C-alpha positions as CSV (number, residue, x, y, z in Angstrom):
1,M,122.7,-24.9,-41.8
2,M,119.6,-26.0,-43.7
3,E,116.4,-24.2,-42.6
4,T,113.5,-26.2,-41.3
5,N,110.4,-26.7,-43.5
6,D,107.0,-25.4,-42.7
7,R,104.5,-28.0,-41.4
8,P,100.9,-28.0,-42.5
9,D,99.9,-27.1,-38.9
10,G,101.9,-23.8,-39.1
11,G,104.8,-25.1,-36.9
12,R,108.3,-25.7,-37.9
13,A,109.4,-29.2,-38.9
14,K,112.8,-30.5,-37.9
15,P,115.4,-30.8,-40.6
16,V,115.9,-34.0,-42.7
17,V,118.7,-36.3,-41.6
18,A,120.1,-38.9,-44.0
19,V,120.9,-42.3,-42.6
20,F,123.4,-44.1,-44.8
21,G,123.6,-47.9,-44.5
22,A,120.1,-47.7,-43.0
23,Y,119.4,-51.4,-43.0
24,G,122.2,-52.4,-40.6
25,H,121.7,-53.4,-37.0
26,T,122.8,-50.1,-35.4
27,A,121.1,-48.1,-38.2
28,R,117.7,-49.5,-37.3
29,F,118.1,-48.1,-33.8
30,V,119.3,-44.7,-35.2
31,T,116.2,-44.5,-37.5
32,A,113.9,-45.3,-34.6
33,E,115.6,-42.7,-32.4
34,L,115.2,-40.0,-35.1
35,L,111.6,-40.8,-35.6
36,E,110.9,-40.9,-31.8
37,R,112.4,-37.4,-31.5
38,G,110.3,-36.0,-34.5
39,W,113.0,-35.9,-37.1
40,T,112.6,-36.9,-40.7
41,P,115.0,-39.6,-41.7
42,V,115.8,-40.4,-45.3
43,L,117.2,-43.9,-45.6
44,S,120.0,-44.7,-48.0
45,G,122.3,-47.5,-49.1
46,R,123.2,-49.6,-52.0
47,D,120.8,-52.6,-51.5
48,A,117.3,-51.7,-52.7
49,A,115.6,-54.7,-51.3
50,K,117.1,-54.2,-47.8
51,L,116.3,-50.5,-48.0
52,E,112.7,-51.2,-48.9
53,A,112.4,-53.6,-46.0
54,A,113.9,-51.2,-43.6
55,A,111.6,-48.4,-44.7
56,A,108.6,-50.8,-44.5
57,A,109.0,-50.8,-40.7
58,H,108.3,-47.1,-40.7
59,P,105.5,-46.3,-43.2
60,G,106.0,-43.0,-45.0
61,V,109.8,-42.9,-44.6
62,E,111.6,-42.1,-47.8
63,W,114.5,-44.2,-49.1
64,R,117.1,-43.6,-51.8
65,I,119.5,-46.0,-53.4
66,A,123.1,-44.8,-53.2
67,S,126.6,-46.3,-53.5
68,V,129.9,-44.9,-52.3
69,D,131.3,-45.8,-55.7
70,V,128.9,-43.4,-57.4
71,P,129.4,-39.9,-56.1
72,A,126.3,-38.6,-57.9
73,S,124.1,-41.1,-56.1
74,L,125.4,-39.9,-52.8
75,D,124.6,-36.4,-53.8
76,R,121.0,-37.4,-54.6
77,A,120.8,-39.3,-51.3
78,L,121.9,-36.2,-49.3
79,A,119.8,-33.7,-51.2
80,G,117.6,-31.7,-48.8
81,A,119.3,-33.1,-45.7
82,A,120.9,-31.0,-43.0
83,A,123.1,-33.8,-41.8
84,V,124.1,-37.4,-42.6
85,I,124.7,-40.2,-40.2
86,N,126.9,-42.9,-41.6
87,C,126.1,-46.3,-40.2
88,A,127.7,-48.4,-43.0
89,G,130.8,-50.4,-42.6
90,P,133.5,-51.1,-43.4
91,F,133.9,-47.4,-42.6
92,G,137.3,-47.3,-44.3
93,D,135.4,-47.7,-47.5
94,T,132.4,-45.5,-46.7
95,A,133.6,-42.6,-44.5
96,P,135.9,-40.8,-47.1
97,P,133.3,-40.7,-50.0
98,L,130.5,-39.7,-47.6
99,I,132.5,-36.9,-46.0
100,E,133.3,-35.7,-49.5
101,A,129.6,-35.8,-50.3
102,A,128.8,-33.9,-47.1
103,L,131.3,-31.3,-48.1
104,R,129.8,-30.9,-51.5
105,A,126.3,-30.5,-49.9
106,G,127.6,-28.3,-47.1
107,I,126.0,-30.5,-44.4
108,H,127.2,-32.0,-41.2
109,Y,128.7,-35.6,-41.1
110,L,128.6,-38.0,-38.2
111,D,129.4,-41.7,-38.1
112,V,129.2,-44.6,-35.6
113,T,132.3,-46.5,-36.5
114,G,134.2,-48.3,-33.9
115,E,137.1,-48.8,-36.3
116,T,140.0,-47.1,-34.5
117,L,142.3,-46.9,-37.6
118,V,139.5,-45.3,-39.6
119,A,139.0,-42.7,-36.9
120,I,142.7,-41.9,-37.0
121,D,142.6,-41.5,-40.8
122,T,139.5,-39.2,-40.6
123,F,141.1,-36.9,-38.0
124,D,144.4,-36.8,-39.9
125,T,142.8,-36.3,-43.3
126,Y,140.2,-33.6,-42.5
127,R,141.5,-31.9,-39.3
128,D,143.4,-29.2,-41.4
129,D,141.3,-29.4,-44.6
130,P,140.3,-25.8,-45.3
131,R,137.1,-27.0,-47.0
132,V,135.7,-28.1,-43.7
133,K,136.3,-24.8,-42.1
134,E,135.0,-22.9,-45.1
135,A,131.9,-24.9,-45.1
136,G,131.3,-24.3,-41.4
137,I,130.3,-27.9,-40.9
138,V,131.0,-30.5,-38.2
139,V,132.7,-33.8,-39.1
140,A,132.2,-36.1,-36.1
141,P,133.5,-39.6,-36.5
142,V,133.1,-42.4,-33.9
143,M,130.0,-40.7,-32.3
144,A,129.1,-44.1,-30.7
145,F,129.6,-46.3,-27.7
146,Y,133.2,-46.6,-28.5
147,G,134.7,-43.2,-29.2
148,A,132.1,-41.0,-27.5
149,L,131.3,-42.4,-24.0
150,G,134.9,-42.6,-22.8
151,D,135.7,-39.3,-24.3
152,L,132.8,-37.6,-22.5
153,L,133.6,-39.3,-19.2
154,A,137.3,-38.3,-19.5
155,T,136.3,-34.7,-20.3
156,V,134.1,-34.6,-17.2
157,A,136.8,-36.2,-15.0
158,I,139.6,-33.9,-16.0
159,G,137.3,-31.0,-15.3
160,D,139.3,-27.9,-14.4
161,W,142.7,-29.6,-14.6
162,P,144.6,-28.2,-17.6
163,A,146.4,-31.5,-18.0
164,A,146.6,-35.0,-16.6
165,D,149.5,-37.4,-16.1
166,E,147.4,-40.4,-17.1
167,I,143.9,-41.2,-18.3
168,S,142.6,-44.8,-18.0
169,I,139.4,-46.1,-19.5
170,A,138.1,-49.5,-18.6
171,V,135.1,-51.2,-20.3
172,A,133.3,-54.2,-18.8
173,L,130.7,-56.2,-20.8
174,D,128.8,-59.2,-19.4
175,S,128.7,-60.6,-22.9
176,W,129.4,-59.6,-26.5
177,H,127.5,-61.1,-29.4
178,P,129.0,-59.0,-32.1
179,T,127.3,-57.8,-35.3
180,R,128.8,-58.8,-38.7
181,G,130.2,-55.2,-38.9
182,T,132.1,-55.6,-35.7
183,L,133.6,-58.9,-36.9
184,L,134.7,-57.4,-40.2
185,A,136.2,-54.5,-38.4
186,A,138.2,-56.9,-36.2
187,E,139.4,-58.7,-39.3
188,R,140.6,-55.4,-40.9
189,R,142.4,-54.4,-37.8
190,A,144.4,-57.7,-38.1
191,G,145.7,-57.6,-34.5
192,R,147.0,-54.0,-34.7
193,R,146.6,-52.0,-31.5
194,V,146.5,-48.2,-31.0
195,V,148.3,-46.9,-28.0
196,F,149.0,-43.4,-26.6
197,S,152.1,-42.9,-24.5
198,E,154.5,-40.0,-24.0
199,H,152.1,-37.7,-25.7
200,H,152.2,-39.8,-28.8
201,L,149.6,-41.9,-30.7
202,Q,151.0,-44.9,-32.4
203,V,149.8,-48.1,-34.0
204,L,151.5,-51.4,-32.8
205,A,151.8,-54.3,-35.2
206,G,150.4,-56.7,-32.6
207,D,153.2,-59.2,-32.8
208,E,153.3,-59.4,-29.0
209,P,150.3,-60.2,-26.9
210,P,148.7,-57.3,-25.1
211,P,149.4,-56.9,-21.3
212,R,146.9,-58.4,-18.9
213,G,145.9,-57.5,-15.4
214,T,142.8,-56.9,-13.2
215,W,140.5,-53.9,-12.7
216,T,138.0,-53.5,-9.9
217,F,134.8,-52.1,-11.5
218,P,131.7,-50.9,-9.7
219,E,128.9,-53.4,-9.3
220,P,127.6,-55.5,-10.9
221,F,131.1,-56.5,-12.3
222,G,133.5,-56.1,-9.4
223,T,137.1,-57.3,-9.9
224,Q,137.7,-58.6,-13.5
225,D,140.6,-59.9,-15.5
226,V,141.3,-57.4,-18.2
227,V,143.3,-57.1,-21.3
228,G,145.3,-53.9,-21.8
229,Q,146.1,-51.8,-24.9
230,F,142.6,-52.6,-26.0
231,S,142.2,-51.0,-29.4
232,N,139.5,-48.6,-28.3
233,S,138.6,-45.5,-30.4
234,D,138.3,-43.5,-27.2
235,V,142.1,-43.5,-27.2
236,V,141.9,-41.5,-30.4
237,T,139.1,-39.1,-29.3
238,I,140.5,-38.4,-25.9
239,S,144.0,-37.7,-27.3
240,H,142.5,-35.4,-29.9
241,H,141.7,-32.7,-27.4
242,L,142.7,-33.5,-23.8
243,D,146.3,-32.9,-22.6
244,T,147.7,-36.1,-21.1
245,A,150.9,-38.0,-21.3
246,R,149.4,-41.5,-21.4
247,I,146.0,-43.1,-22.1
248,N,145.4,-46.7,-20.9
249,A,142.5,-48.7,-22.4
250,F,141.2,-52.0,-20.8
251,L,138.5,-54.5,-21.6
252,N,137.4,-57.3,-19.3
253,V,138.4,-60.7,-20.7
254,A,135.0,-62.5,-20.3
255,P,133.3,-61.1,-23.5
256,L,136.3,-61.9,-25.7
257,K,135.1,-65.5,-25.8
258,D,132.0,-64.3,-27.6
259,L,133.9,-62.0,-29.9
260,G,136.0,-65.0,-31.1
261,D,133.1,-67.5,-31.4
262,P,132.6,-68.4,-35.1
263,E,129.1,-69.5,-34.3
264,T,127.9,-66.2,-32.8
265,K,124.5,-65.2,-34.0
266,G,124.9,-61.5,-33.2
267,P,122.8,-59.5,-30.7
268,Q,119.4,-61.0,-29.7
269,A,116.5,-58.7,-28.9
270,A,115.4,-58.9,-25.3
271,D,112.8,-56.1,-25.2
272,A,110.2,-54.5,-27.4
273,G,112.7,-51.8,-28.5
274,G,115.1,-54.5,-29.9
275,R,117.8,-54.0,-27.2
276,S,119.8,-57.1,-26.2
277,A,120.2,-58.0,-22.5
278,Q,123.9,-57.1,-22.6
279,V,125.1,-55.0,-19.7
280,F,128.0,-52.6,-20.1
281,L,130.0,-50.4,-17.7
282,V,132.5,-47.7,-18.7
283,E,134.8,-46.3,-16.0
284,V,137.4,-43.6,-16.5
285,V,140.1,-42.6,-14.0
286,V,142.1,-39.5,-14.5
287,R,145.3,-39.1,-12.5
288,R,147.5,-36.0,-11.8
289,G,150.3,-36.6,-9.4
290,D,148.8,-38.2,-6.3
291,E,145.3,-37.0,-7.1
292,Q,142.7,-39.0,-9.1
293,R,139.2,-38.5,-10.3
294,R,136.9,-41.4,-11.1
295,V,133.7,-41.4,-13.1
296,A,131.5,-44.1,-14.6
297,V,128.3,-45.0,-16.5
298,R,126.3,-48.2,-16.8
299,G,123.7,-49.2,-19.3
300,R,122.4,-51.9,-21.7
301,D,123.4,-52.9,-25.3
302,I,126.5,-51.1,-26.7
303,Y,124.8,-51.0,-30.2
304,A,121.5,-49.7,-29.0
305,I,123.1,-46.9,-26.9
306,T,124.9,-45.7,-29.9
307,A,121.6,-44.4,-31.4
308,P,120.8,-41.8,-28.7
309,I,124.5,-40.8,-28.6
310,V,124.7,-40.0,-32.4
311,V,121.1,-38.6,-32.6
312,E,121.6,-36.4,-29.5
313,A,124.9,-35.1,-31.1
314,T,123.1,-34.4,-34.4
315,E,120.3,-32.6,-32.6
316,R,122.7,-30.4,-30.6
317,I,124.8,-29.6,-33.7
318,L,121.7,-28.6,-35.7
319,A,120.4,-26.5,-32.8
320,G,123.7,-24.6,-32.7
321,R,124.7,-26.1,-29.3
322,G,128.1,-27.2,-30.4
323,R,131.2,-25.3,-29.3
324,A,133.1,-25.7,-32.6
325,T,132.9,-26.7,-36.2
326,G,135.5,-28.9,-38.0
327,V,136.6,-32.4,-37.1
328,V,135.6,-32.8,-33.5
329,T,134.9,-35.3,-30.7
330,A,131.9,-35.4,-28.4
331,G,133.9,-34.2,-25.3
332,E,135.4,-31.4,-27.3
333,I,132.2,-29.9,-28.8
334,F,129.5,-30.5,-26.2
335,D,128.9,-29.9,-22.5
336,A,130.1,-33.4,-21.5
337,E,128.2,-33.7,-18.2
338,D,125.0,-32.4,-19.7
339,F,125.3,-34.7,-22.7
340,L,125.9,-37.8,-20.5
341,R,122.9,-37.0,-18.3
342,S,120.7,-36.7,-21.4
343,L,121.4,-40.3,-22.4
344,P,119.2,-43.3,-21.4
345,L,121.8,-44.9,-19.1
346,D,121.0,-47.0,-16.1
347,E,123.5,-45.3,-13.9
348,V,125.6,-42.2,-14.2
349,S,128.3,-41.6,-11.5
350,L,130.1,-38.3,-12.2
351,G,131.3,-37.4,-8.7
352,N,135.0,-37.0,-8.6
353,G,137.3,-38.5,-6.0
């Protein structure tokens, strides 16, 4: 791990964290979160004009041009950093070269992708890569709303059970005005769905429509029509480290109209911090025989909440508060309940029963 630098006042400055794709929607929240916590972000990406504009919002922040097609430029972008947070999609194009650059630099890698197929590829490619273990670094994909929250909740819910028969994760959104990156990810997925049943993760071609049903959420949502087999990256993270025979993933139907709207303008700021007014609720139910445990969290703006998730993860990793190195998930490496309670959520309900 990179040592901190001395500050002029005699204290110890926090390490530098590189933010790749720093001019994207979620990346702007990530940069602001790093600065608010006293970290030193270095902004990077391939578009000089957009980088300069992003840096102008935070006078004094350094920016470096880098392209995933030019490994040497990535090496320069990560020079002096202790970790890199990848915010640049399509992540199928950016994750592999950035992980390789992180390995060369010997620094931790985290990303905020919601691309389920990319998450699978990252785990499959680097889980047994001896270079990751030798470097002693953390590779943490999908450290975001999708991929982390459900995994943390499932880890809390399963608790002292060594295994569960079934884990169900249900997401409710009151609206969804997707970013361009979200739309591109949906196009790349091309209808394919990731499911986990009989202890096996598989990708379905999507020829048949996904199952539908209802789910009774806590307030303010109540009973909602939901679509099943939702291609949620929490299915990948949960199956990575929790022992269960089946994982169900549901999304309420209402926001899908927004996701499919060709006229969508993306998230619209509703407060001074740039968060939208979108309300989300994530509920996880873990079942073992006739017993079940239910936990949930509620908050605002799935893109904005990603910033404290990935920055909190970075902070804990660099402080040595992670339980493991290698390719990991949030629930696997951190104290899940403590992590959830550290996040700026509107409601956290972790009582079992």
